[in-house]
mmCIF file of the C-alpha atoms, coordinates in Angstrom:
data_MODEL
# 
_entry.id   MODEL 
# 
loop_
_atom_site.group_PDB 
_atom_site.id 
_atom_site.type_symbol 
_atom_site.label_atom_id 
_atom_site.label_alt_id 
_atom_site.label_comp_id 
_atom_site.label_asym_id 
_atom_site.label_entity_id 
_atom_site.label_seq_id 
_atom_site.pdbx_PDB_ins_code 
_atom_site.Cartn_x 
_atom_site.Cartn_y 
_atom_site.Cartn_z 
_atom_site.occupancy 
_atom_site.B_iso_or_equiv 
_atom_site.pdbx_formal_charge 
_atom_site.auth_seq_id 
_atom_site.auth_comp_id 
_atom_site.auth_asym_id 
_atom_site.auth_atom_id 
_atom_site.pdbx_PDB_model_num 
ATOM 1   C CA . UNK A 1 1   ? -34.522 -56.696 36.869 1.00 0.00 ? 1   UNK A CA 1 
ATOM 2   C CA . UNK A 1 2   ? -37.452 -58.720 35.546 1.00 0.00 ? 2   UNK A CA 1 
ATOM 3   C CA . UNK A 1 3   ? -38.714 -62.423 36.122 1.00 0.00 ? 3   UNK A CA 1 
ATOM 4   C CA . UNK A 1 4   ? -37.909 -63.372 32.838 1.00 0.00 ? 4   UNK A CA 1 
ATOM 5   C CA . UNK A 1 5   ? -34.360 -62.154 32.583 1.00 0.00 ? 5   UNK A CA 1 
ATOM 6   C CA . UNK A 1 6   ? -33.151 -61.864 36.212 1.00 0.00 ? 6   UNK A CA 1 
ATOM 7   C CA . UNK A 1 7   ? -30.757 -59.174 34.500 1.00 0.00 ? 7   UNK A CA 1 
ATOM 8   C CA . UNK A 1 8   ? -28.870 -61.741 32.737 1.00 0.00 ? 8   UNK A CA 1 
ATOM 9   C CA . UNK A 1 9   ? -28.471 -61.175 28.933 1.00 0.00 ? 9   UNK A CA 1 
ATOM 10  C CA . UNK A 1 10  ? -29.915 -63.415 26.413 1.00 0.00 ? 10  UNK A CA 1 
ATOM 11  C CA . UNK A 1 11  ? -26.866 -65.173 25.856 1.00 0.00 ? 11  UNK A CA 1 
ATOM 12  C CA . UNK A 1 12  ? -26.003 -65.604 29.421 1.00 0.00 ? 12  UNK A CA 1 
ATOM 13  C CA . UNK A 1 13  ? -29.458 -67.287 30.275 1.00 0.00 ? 13  UNK A CA 1 
ATOM 14  C CA . UNK A 1 14  ? -29.783 -69.263 27.391 1.00 0.00 ? 14  UNK A CA 1 
ATOM 15  C CA . UNK A 1 15  ? -26.916 -70.841 29.128 1.00 0.00 ? 15  UNK A CA 1 
ATOM 16  C CA . UNK A 1 16  ? -28.237 -71.207 32.410 1.00 0.00 ? 16  UNK A CA 1 
ATOM 17  C CA . UNK A 1 17  ? -31.880 -72.334 31.101 1.00 0.00 ? 17  UNK A CA 1 
ATOM 18  C CA . UNK A 1 18  ? -29.563 -74.820 29.018 1.00 0.00 ? 18  UNK A CA 1 
ATOM 19  C CA . UNK A 1 19  ? -28.573 -76.679 32.187 1.00 0.00 ? 19  UNK A CA 1 
ATOM 20  C CA . UNK A 1 20  ? -31.764 -77.607 32.587 1.00 0.00 ? 20  UNK A CA 1 
ATOM 21  C CA . UNK A 1 21  ? -31.997 -79.286 36.198 1.00 0.00 ? 21  UNK A CA 1 
ATOM 22  C CA . UNK A 1 22  ? -30.172 -79.393 39.284 1.00 0.00 ? 22  UNK A CA 1 
ATOM 23  C CA . UNK A 1 23  ? -27.980 -82.401 37.910 1.00 0.00 ? 23  UNK A CA 1 
ATOM 24  C CA . UNK A 1 24  ? -27.290 -80.170 34.713 1.00 0.00 ? 24  UNK A CA 1 
ATOM 25  C CA . UNK A 1 25  ? -25.842 -77.303 36.828 1.00 0.00 ? 25  UNK A CA 1 
ATOM 26  C CA . UNK A 1 26  ? -23.612 -79.756 39.098 1.00 0.00 ? 26  UNK A CA 1 
ATOM 27  C CA . UNK A 1 27  ? -21.995 -80.967 35.537 1.00 0.00 ? 27  UNK A CA 1 
ATOM 28  C CA . UNK A 1 28  ? -21.381 -77.416 34.641 1.00 0.00 ? 28  UNK A CA 1 
ATOM 29  C CA . UNK A 1 29  ? -19.728 -76.685 37.697 1.00 0.00 ? 29  UNK A CA 1 
ATOM 30  C CA . UNK A 1 30  ? -17.813 -80.008 37.735 1.00 0.00 ? 30  UNK A CA 1 
ATOM 31  C CA . UNK A 1 31  ? -16.341 -79.526 34.651 1.00 0.00 ? 31  UNK A CA 1 
ATOM 32  C CA . UNK A 1 32  ? -15.098 -76.058 36.100 1.00 0.00 ? 32  UNK A CA 1 
ATOM 33  C CA . UNK A 1 33  ? -12.038 -75.965 37.244 1.00 0.00 ? 33  UNK A CA 1 
ATOM 34  C CA . UNK A 1 34  ? -11.589 -75.271 40.879 1.00 0.00 ? 34  UNK A CA 1 
ATOM 35  C CA . UNK A 1 35  ? -9.964  -72.016 41.701 1.00 0.00 ? 35  UNK A CA 1 
ATOM 36  C CA . UNK A 1 36  ? -8.207  -70.902 44.756 1.00 0.00 ? 36  UNK A CA 1 
ATOM 37  C CA . UNK A 1 37  ? -8.305  -66.968 44.901 1.00 0.00 ? 37  UNK A CA 1 
ATOM 38  C CA . UNK A 1 38  ? -9.599  -65.086 47.818 1.00 0.00 ? 38  UNK A CA 1 
ATOM 39  C CA . UNK A 1 39  ? -12.905 -63.846 46.299 1.00 0.00 ? 39  UNK A CA 1 
ATOM 40  C CA . UNK A 1 40  ? -16.693 -63.107 45.628 1.00 0.00 ? 40  UNK A CA 1 
ATOM 41  C CA . UNK A 1 41  ? -17.779 -63.793 42.373 1.00 0.00 ? 41  UNK A CA 1 
ATOM 42  C CA . UNK A 1 42  ? -21.183 -62.967 40.800 1.00 0.00 ? 42  UNK A CA 1 
ATOM 43  C CA . UNK A 1 43  ? -22.680 -65.772 38.854 1.00 0.00 ? 43  UNK A CA 1 
ATOM 44  C CA . UNK A 1 44  ? -22.111 -63.604 35.723 1.00 0.00 ? 44  UNK A CA 1 
ATOM 45  C CA . UNK A 1 45  ? -18.413 -63.650 36.239 1.00 0.00 ? 45  UNK A CA 1 
ATOM 46  C CA . UNK A 1 46  ? -18.308 -67.663 37.144 1.00 0.00 ? 46  UNK A CA 1 
ATOM 47  C CA . UNK A 1 47  ? -19.995 -67.408 34.005 1.00 0.00 ? 47  UNK A CA 1 
ATOM 48  C CA . UNK A 1 48  ? -17.457 -65.631 32.358 1.00 0.00 ? 48  UNK A CA 1 
ATOM 49  C CA . UNK A 1 49  ? -14.528 -67.087 33.729 1.00 0.00 ? 49  UNK A CA 1 
ATOM 50  C CA . UNK A 1 50  ? -15.427 -70.897 33.522 1.00 0.00 ? 50  UNK A CA 1 
ATOM 51  C CA . UNK A 1 51  ? -13.957 -71.259 37.226 1.00 0.00 ? 51  UNK A CA 1 
ATOM 52  C CA . UNK A 1 52  ? -15.299 -71.107 40.405 1.00 0.00 ? 52  UNK A CA 1 
ATOM 53  C CA . UNK A 1 53  ? -14.467 -72.234 44.166 1.00 0.00 ? 53  UNK A CA 1 
ATOM 54  C CA . UNK A 1 54  ? -16.966 -73.462 47.097 1.00 0.00 ? 54  UNK A CA 1 
ATOM 55  C CA . UNK A 1 55  ? -18.945 -70.085 47.620 1.00 0.00 ? 55  UNK A CA 1 
ATOM 56  C CA . UNK A 1 56  ? -19.002 -68.948 43.885 1.00 0.00 ? 56  UNK A CA 1 
ATOM 57  C CA . UNK A 1 57  ? -20.129 -72.256 42.791 1.00 0.00 ? 57  UNK A CA 1 
ATOM 58  C CA . UNK A 1 58  ? -22.607 -72.619 45.455 1.00 0.00 ? 58  UNK A CA 1 
ATOM 59  C CA . UNK A 1 59  ? -24.422 -68.925 44.614 1.00 0.00 ? 59  UNK A CA 1 
ATOM 60  C CA . UNK A 1 60  ? -23.720 -69.485 41.043 1.00 0.00 ? 60  UNK A CA 1 
ATOM 61  C CA . UNK A 1 61  ? -26.040 -72.821 40.996 1.00 0.00 ? 61  UNK A CA 1 
ATOM 62  C CA . UNK A 1 62  ? -28.408 -70.994 42.800 1.00 0.00 ? 62  UNK A CA 1 
ATOM 63  C CA . UNK A 1 63  ? -28.658 -68.573 40.228 1.00 0.00 ? 63  UNK A CA 1 
ATOM 64  C CA . UNK A 1 64  ? -28.845 -71.000 37.527 1.00 0.00 ? 64  UNK A CA 1 
ATOM 65  C CA . UNK A 1 65  ? -31.501 -73.160 39.924 1.00 0.00 ? 65  UNK A CA 1 
ATOM 66  C CA . UNK A 1 66  ? -33.582 -70.009 39.752 1.00 0.00 ? 66  UNK A CA 1 
ATOM 67  C CA . UNK A 1 67  ? -33.071 -69.813 35.694 1.00 0.00 ? 67  UNK A CA 1 
ATOM 68  C CA . UNK A 1 68  ? -34.534 -73.236 35.710 1.00 0.00 ? 68  UNK A CA 1 
ATOM 69  C CA . UNK A 1 69  ? -37.586 -72.786 38.210 1.00 0.00 ? 69  UNK A CA 1 
ATOM 70  C CA . UNK A 1 70  ? -36.567 -73.551 41.349 1.00 0.00 ? 70  UNK A CA 1 
ATOM 71  C CA . UNK A 1 71  ? -35.965 -70.812 44.524 1.00 0.00 ? 71  UNK A CA 1 
ATOM 72  C CA . UNK A 1 72  ? -32.329 -69.485 45.111 1.00 0.00 ? 72  UNK A CA 1 
ATOM 73  C CA . UNK A 1 73  ? -31.511 -71.122 48.303 1.00 0.00 ? 73  UNK A CA 1 
ATOM 74  C CA . UNK A 1 74  ? -28.134 -71.670 49.943 1.00 0.00 ? 74  UNK A CA 1 
ATOM 75  C CA . UNK A 1 75  ? -27.183 -73.680 52.906 1.00 0.00 ? 75  UNK A CA 1 
ATOM 76  C CA . UNK A 1 76  ? -24.435 -73.195 55.146 1.00 0.00 ? 76  UNK A CA 1 
ATOM 77  C CA . UNK A 1 77  ? -22.269 -75.912 56.466 1.00 0.00 ? 77  UNK A CA 1 
ATOM 78  C CA . UNK A 1 78  ? -20.343 -74.811 59.371 1.00 0.00 ? 78  UNK A CA 1 
ATOM 79  C CA . UNK A 1 79  ? -17.006 -76.228 60.660 1.00 0.00 ? 79  UNK A CA 1 
ATOM 80  C CA . UNK A 1 80  ? -14.395 -76.100 63.758 1.00 0.00 ? 80  UNK A CA 1 
ATOM 81  C CA . UNK A 1 81  ? -10.921 -76.100 62.972 1.00 0.00 ? 81  UNK A CA 1 
ATOM 82  C CA . UNK A 1 82  ? -12.082 -75.956 59.308 1.00 0.00 ? 82  UNK A CA 1 
ATOM 83  C CA . UNK A 1 83  ? -13.248 -73.682 56.550 1.00 0.00 ? 83  UNK A CA 1 
ATOM 84  C CA . UNK A 1 84  ? -17.065 -73.705 56.364 1.00 0.00 ? 84  UNK A CA 1 
ATOM 85  C CA . UNK A 1 85  ? -19.069 -74.874 53.156 1.00 0.00 ? 85  UNK A CA 1 
ATOM 86  C CA . UNK A 1 86  ? -21.629 -73.371 51.160 1.00 0.00 ? 86  UNK A CA 1 
ATOM 87  C CA . UNK A 1 87  ? -24.383 -76.038 49.233 1.00 0.00 ? 87  UNK A CA 1 
ATOM 88  C CA . UNK A 1 88  ? -27.193 -74.373 46.722 1.00 0.00 ? 88  UNK A CA 1 
ATOM 89  C CA . UNK A 1 89  ? -30.146 -76.792 47.865 1.00 0.00 ? 89  UNK A CA 1 
ATOM 90  C CA . UNK A 1 90  ? -33.311 -77.759 45.782 1.00 0.00 ? 90  UNK A CA 1 
ATOM 91  C CA . UNK A 1 91  ? -36.579 -79.586 46.492 1.00 0.00 ? 91  UNK A CA 1 
ATOM 92  C CA . UNK A 1 92  ? -37.832 -82.581 44.463 1.00 0.00 ? 92  UNK A CA 1 
ATOM 93  C CA . UNK A 1 93  ? -40.781 -84.869 45.580 1.00 0.00 ? 93  UNK A CA 1 
ATOM 94  C CA . UNK A 1 94  ? -40.699 -83.125 49.022 1.00 0.00 ? 94  UNK A CA 1 
ATOM 95  C CA . UNK A 1 95  ? -37.239 -84.428 49.174 1.00 0.00 ? 95  UNK A CA 1 
ATOM 96  C CA . UNK A 1 96  ? -33.795 -82.202 49.591 1.00 0.00 ? 96  UNK A CA 1 
ATOM 97  C CA . UNK A 1 97  ? -30.948 -82.360 47.141 1.00 0.00 ? 97  UNK A CA 1 
ATOM 98  C CA . UNK A 1 98  ? -27.782 -79.964 46.559 1.00 0.00 ? 98  UNK A CA 1 
ATOM 99  C CA . UNK A 1 99  ? -25.514 -78.680 43.682 1.00 0.00 ? 99  UNK A CA 1 
ATOM 100 C CA . UNK A 1 100 ? -22.125 -77.877 45.343 1.00 0.00 ? 100 UNK A CA 1 
ATOM 101 C CA . UNK A 1 101 ? -18.675 -77.162 43.866 1.00 0.00 ? 101 UNK A CA 1 
ATOM 102 C CA . UNK A 1 102 ? -15.802 -78.529 46.186 1.00 0.00 ? 102 UNK A CA 1 
ATOM 103 C CA . UNK A 1 103 ? -12.055 -79.257 46.285 1.00 0.00 ? 103 UNK A CA 1 
ATOM 104 C CA . UNK A 1 104 ? -13.058 -82.658 47.914 1.00 0.00 ? 104 UNK A CA 1 
ATOM 105 C CA . UNK A 1 105 ? -14.429 -85.723 46.109 1.00 0.00 ? 105 UNK A CA 1 
ATOM 106 C CA . UNK A 1 106 ? -17.712 -86.352 48.798 1.00 0.00 ? 106 UNK A CA 1 
ATOM 107 C CA . UNK A 1 107 ? -18.691 -82.519 49.284 1.00 0.00 ? 107 UNK A CA 1 
ATOM 108 C CA . UNK A 1 108 ? -20.388 -82.006 46.037 1.00 0.00 ? 108 UNK A CA 1 
ATOM 109 C CA . UNK A 1 109 ? -23.518 -83.218 44.485 1.00 0.00 ? 109 UNK A CA 1 
ATOM 110 C CA . UNK A 1 110 ? -26.556 -84.989 46.463 1.00 0.00 ? 110 UNK A CA 1 
ATOM 111 C CA . UNK A 1 111 ? -29.721 -86.559 45.018 1.00 0.00 ? 111 UNK A CA 1 
ATOM 112 C CA . UNK A 1 112 ? -32.965 -85.379 46.124 1.00 0.00 ? 112 UNK A CA 1 
ATOM 113 C CA . UNK A 1 113 ? -33.756 -88.440 48.773 1.00 0.00 ? 113 UNK A CA 1 
ATOM 114 C CA . UNK A 1 114 ? -33.334 -86.128 51.897 1.00 0.00 ? 114 UNK A CA 1 
ATOM 115 C CA . UNK A 1 115 ? -36.256 -86.074 53.982 1.00 0.00 ? 115 UNK A CA 1 
ATOM 116 C CA . UNK A 1 116 ? -34.919 -83.042 56.100 1.00 0.00 ? 116 UNK A CA 1 
ATOM 117 C CA . UNK A 1 117 ? -32.243 -80.534 55.996 1.00 0.00 ? 117 UNK A CA 1 
ATOM 118 C CA . UNK A 1 118 ? -30.448 -82.266 58.961 1.00 0.00 ? 118 UNK A CA 1 
ATOM 119 C CA . UNK A 1 119 ? -30.646 -85.361 56.818 1.00 0.00 ? 119 UNK A CA 1 
ATOM 120 C CA . UNK A 1 120 ? -28.772 -83.736 53.892 1.00 0.00 ? 120 UNK A CA 1 
ATOM 121 C CA . UNK A 1 121 ? -26.574 -81.932 55.888 1.00 0.00 ? 121 UNK A CA 1 
ATOM 122 C CA . UNK A 1 122 ? -25.257 -84.833 57.985 1.00 0.00 ? 122 UNK A CA 1 
ATOM 123 C CA . UNK A 1 123 ? -24.896 -86.726 54.384 1.00 0.00 ? 123 UNK A CA 1 
ATOM 124 C CA . UNK A 1 124 ? -21.595 -84.491 54.426 1.00 0.00 ? 124 UNK A CA 1 
ATOM 125 C CA . UNK A 1 125 ? -20.023 -85.613 57.756 1.00 0.00 ? 125 UNK A CA 1 
ATOM 126 C CA . UNK A 1 126 ? -18.508 -88.122 57.144 1.00 0.00 ? 126 UNK A CA 1 
ATOM 127 C CA . UNK A 1 127 ? -16.069 -86.777 54.566 1.00 0.00 ? 127 UNK A CA 1 
ATOM 128 C CA . UNK A 1 128 ? -15.895 -83.783 55.971 1.00 0.00 ? 128 UNK A CA 1 
ATOM 129 C CA . UNK A 1 129 ? -12.434 -83.439 57.491 1.00 0.00 ? 129 UNK A CA 1 
ATOM 130 C CA . UNK A 1 130 ? -9.244  -81.003 58.056 1.00 0.00 ? 130 UNK A CA 1 
ATOM 131 C CA . UNK A 1 131 ? -5.869  -81.754 56.896 1.00 0.00 ? 131 UNK A CA 1 
ATOM 132 C CA . UNK A 1 132 ? -5.365  -83.271 59.891 1.00 0.00 ? 132 UNK A CA 1 
ATOM 133 C CA . UNK A 1 133 ? -7.968  -86.013 59.773 1.00 0.00 ? 133 UNK A CA 1 
ATOM 134 C CA . UNK A 1 134 ? -10.115 -84.521 61.917 1.00 0.00 ? 134 UNK A CA 1 
ATOM 135 C CA . UNK A 1 135 ? -13.812 -84.813 61.299 1.00 0.00 ? 135 UNK A CA 1 
ATOM 136 C CA . UNK A 1 136 ? -15.030 -81.137 61.622 1.00 0.00 ? 136 UNK A CA 1 
ATOM 137 C CA . UNK A 1 137 ? -18.610 -80.314 60.730 1.00 0.00 ? 137 UNK A CA 1 
ATOM 138 C CA . UNK A 1 138 ? -20.307 -78.868 63.232 1.00 0.00 ? 138 UNK A CA 1 
ATOM 139 C CA . UNK A 1 139 ? -23.661 -76.934 62.454 1.00 0.00 ? 139 UNK A CA 1 
ATOM 140 C CA . UNK A 1 140 ? -25.700 -76.201 59.605 1.00 0.00 ? 140 UNK A CA 1 
ATOM 141 C CA . UNK A 1 141 ? -28.147 -73.251 58.703 1.00 0.00 ? 141 UNK A CA 1 
ATOM 142 C CA . UNK A 1 142 ? -31.566 -72.774 57.473 1.00 0.00 ? 142 UNK A CA 1 
ATOM 143 C CA . UNK A 1 143 ? -32.043 -72.534 53.734 1.00 0.00 ? 143 UNK A CA 1 
ATOM 144 C CA . UNK A 1 144 ? -31.361 -68.502 52.728 1.00 0.00 ? 144 UNK A CA 1 
ATOM 145 C CA . UNK A 1 145 ? -32.958 -66.941 49.863 1.00 0.00 ? 145 UNK A CA 1 
ATOM 146 C CA . UNK A 1 146 ? -30.868 -65.165 47.961 1.00 0.00 ? 146 UNK A CA 1 
ATOM 147 C CA . UNK A 1 147 ? -33.700 -63.151 46.576 1.00 0.00 ? 147 UNK A CA 1 
ATOM 148 C CA . UNK A 1 148 ? -33.172 -61.212 49.552 1.00 0.00 ? 148 UNK A CA 1 
ATOM 149 C CA . UNK A 1 149 ? -30.351 -59.686 47.689 1.00 0.00 ? 149 UNK A CA 1 
ATOM 150 C CA . UNK A 1 150 ? -31.909 -58.665 45.025 1.00 0.00 ? 150 UNK A CA 1 
ATOM 151 C CA . UNK A 1 151 ? -31.498 -55.065 44.864 1.00 0.00 ? 151 UNK A CA 1 
ATOM 152 C CA . UNK A 1 152 ? -27.903 -55.635 45.416 1.00 0.00 ? 152 UNK A CA 1 
ATOM 153 C CA . UNK A 1 153 ? -27.821 -57.562 42.128 1.00 0.00 ? 153 UNK A CA 1 
ATOM 154 C CA . UNK A 1 154 ? -26.156 -60.145 43.403 1.00 0.00 ? 154 UNK A CA 1 
ATOM 155 C CA . UNK A 1 155 ? -26.375 -61.993 39.816 1.00 0.00 ? 155 UNK A CA 1 
ATOM 156 C CA . UNK A 1 156 ? -24.739 -59.803 37.696 1.00 0.00 ? 156 UNK A CA 1 
ATOM 157 C CA . UNK A 1 157 ? -22.879 -57.363 39.548 1.00 0.00 ? 157 UNK A CA 1 
ATOM 158 C CA . UNK A 1 158 ? -19.199 -56.644 38.997 1.00 0.00 ? 158 UNK A CA 1 
ATOM 159 C CA . UNK A 1 159 ? -19.100 -55.787 42.361 1.00 0.00 ? 159 UNK A CA 1 
ATOM 160 C CA . UNK A 1 160 ? -17.710 -59.038 44.846 1.00 0.00 ? 160 UNK A CA 1 
ATOM 161 C CA . UNK A 1 161 ? -20.747 -60.710 46.272 1.00 0.00 ? 161 UNK A CA 1 
ATOM 162 C CA . UNK A 1 162 ? -19.320 -60.211 50.287 1.00 0.00 ? 162 UNK A CA 1 
ATOM 163 C CA . UNK A 1 163 ? -22.760 -59.223 51.820 1.00 0.00 ? 163 UNK A CA 1 
ATOM 164 C CA . UNK A 1 164 ? -23.758 -62.885 51.034 1.00 0.00 ? 164 UNK A CA 1 
ATOM 165 C CA . UNK A 1 165 ? -20.878 -64.164 53.096 1.00 0.00 ? 165 UNK A CA 1 
ATOM 166 C CA . UNK A 1 166 ? -21.390 -61.997 55.994 1.00 0.00 ? 166 UNK A CA 1 
ATOM 167 C CA . UNK A 1 167 ? -25.344 -62.848 56.216 1.00 0.00 ? 167 UNK A CA 1 
ATOM 168 C CA . UNK A 1 168 ? -24.200 -66.352 56.517 1.00 0.00 ? 168 UNK A CA 1 
ATOM 169 C CA . UNK A 1 169 ? -22.204 -65.402 59.630 1.00 0.00 ? 169 UNK A CA 1 
ATOM 170 C CA . UNK A 1 170 ? -25.126 -64.006 61.111 1.00 0.00 ? 170 UNK A CA 1 
ATOM 171 C CA . UNK A 1 171 ? -27.707 -66.301 60.461 1.00 0.00 ? 171 UNK A CA 1 
ATOM 172 C CA . UNK A 1 172 ? -28.976 -69.094 63.251 1.00 0.00 ? 172 UNK A CA 1 
ATOM 173 C CA . UNK A 1 173 ? -27.349 -72.352 62.861 1.00 0.00 ? 173 UNK A CA 1 
ATOM 174 C CA . UNK A 1 174 ? -27.961 -75.751 64.692 1.00 0.00 ? 174 UNK A CA 1 
ATOM 175 C CA . UNK A 1 175 ? -25.729 -78.442 65.940 1.00 0.00 ? 175 UNK A CA 1 
ATOM 176 C CA . UNK A 1 176 ? -25.115 -81.791 64.004 1.00 0.00 ? 176 UNK A CA 1 
ATOM 177 C CA . UNK A 1 177 ? -23.697 -83.499 67.342 1.00 0.00 ? 177 UNK A CA 1 
ATOM 178 C CA . UNK A 1 178 ? -23.818 -83.874 70.916 1.00 0.00 ? 178 UNK A CA 1 
ATOM 179 C CA . UNK A 1 179 ? -20.674 -82.617 72.817 1.00 0.00 ? 179 UNK A CA 1 
ATOM 180 C CA . UNK A 1 180 ? -20.405 -86.413 73.856 1.00 0.00 ? 180 UNK A CA 1 
ATOM 181 C CA . UNK A 1 181 ? -20.468 -87.274 70.099 1.00 0.00 ? 181 UNK A CA 1 
ATOM 182 C CA . UNK A 1 182 ? -17.629 -84.717 69.179 1.00 0.00 ? 182 UNK A CA 1 
ATOM 183 C CA . UNK A 1 183 ? -15.473 -86.161 72.030 1.00 0.00 ? 183 UNK A CA 1 
ATOM 184 C CA . UNK A 1 184 ? -15.943 -89.399 70.762 1.00 0.00 ? 184 UNK A CA 1 
ATOM 185 C CA . UNK A 1 185 ? -14.876 -89.200 66.938 1.00 0.00 ? 185 UNK A CA 1 
ATOM 186 C CA . UNK A 1 186 ? -11.915 -90.740 64.998 1.00 0.00 ? 186 UNK A CA 1 
ATOM 187 C CA . UNK A 1 187 ? -9.831  -89.471 62.715 1.00 0.00 ? 187 UNK A CA 1 
ATOM 188 C CA . UNK A 1 188 ? -10.033 -91.167 59.143 1.00 0.00 ? 188 UNK A CA 1 
ATOM 189 C CA . UNK A 1 189 ? -8.519  -93.281 57.678 1.00 0.00 ? 189 UNK A CA 1 
ATOM 190 C CA . UNK A 1 190 ? -5.802  -93.083 55.029 1.00 0.00 ? 190 UNK A CA 1 
ATOM 191 C CA . UNK A 1 191 ? -7.832  -94.465 52.248 1.00 0.00 ? 191 UNK A CA 1 
ATOM 192 C CA . UNK A 1 192 ? -10.864 -91.704 52.784 1.00 0.00 ? 192 UNK A CA 1 
ATOM 193 C CA . UNK A 1 193 ? -8.168  -89.397 52.899 1.00 0.00 ? 193 UNK A CA 1 
ATOM 194 C CA . UNK A 1 194 ? -6.603  -89.932 49.951 1.00 0.00 ? 194 UNK A CA 1 
ATOM 195 C CA . UNK A 1 195 ? -10.369 -90.394 48.007 1.00 0.00 ? 195 UNK A CA 1 
ATOM 196 C CA . UNK A 1 196 ? -11.284 -87.009 49.325 1.00 0.00 ? 196 UNK A CA 1 
ATOM 197 C CA . UNK A 1 197 ? -8.392  -85.355 48.079 1.00 0.00 ? 197 UNK A CA 1 
ATOM 198 C CA . UNK A 1 198 ? -8.699  -87.269 44.555 1.00 0.00 ? 198 UNK A CA 1 
ATOM 199 C CA . UNK A 1 199 ? -8.171  -83.907 41.596 1.00 0.00 ? 199 UNK A CA 1 
ATOM 200 C CA . UNK A 1 200 ? -7.717  -81.620 44.738 1.00 0.00 ? 200 UNK A CA 1 
ATOM 201 C CA . UNK A 1 201 ? -6.337  -78.118 43.245 1.00 0.00 ? 201 UNK A CA 1 
ATOM 202 C CA . UNK A 1 202 ? -3.571  -76.847 45.090 1.00 0.00 ? 202 UNK A CA 1 
ATOM 203 C CA . UNK A 1 203 ? -1.197  -73.229 45.568 1.00 0.00 ? 203 UNK A CA 1 
ATOM 204 C CA . UNK A 1 204 ? 1.575   -72.702 43.948 1.00 0.00 ? 204 UNK A CA 1 
ATOM 205 C CA . UNK A 1 205 ? 4.301   -70.384 44.944 1.00 0.00 ? 205 UNK A CA 1 
ATOM 206 C CA . UNK A 1 206 ? 5.203   -67.743 42.245 1.00 0.00 ? 206 UNK A CA 1 
# 
């Protein structure tokens, strides 16, 4: 792997660099359909298939950020009675923003206006809920630099990148709420529920 190519082909790298900035990467992810398969594709596979889910979208975004001069950073959002959410994070002018793929409207892009990672994580709180309408976001991780997985060729491997997931399970997470705050939470109302589910991909039998 060289810093100039990151193991991508010239065509792949040209595509990544054509996104130019974090919002360009977000636009690519927004245009790509959300899929529901239990996979862990590398960024190369996402680029080939033109589809991704939350985890794959975040890992892809980290690789695309790297190709455009940012460090490849992930942040894990941990929930109770719900699925976790992974986002790619970046910093401009000292403030944090995020690029993300989600099946829910409000769990995607964040402008780089957050002074801390805790502020950024809390920006996902109100629209982060399960199908019972319970607000479920509870913890966030520190930043994970995916350079640590370069030897495993995380950006271009044909094999699943579950090793990234296992690492996210193991790292320290920080609480967003106190126990007292958790007990006082209300369920989301129907308008918010419907808004967050706008365009949601659904599993179909057969």
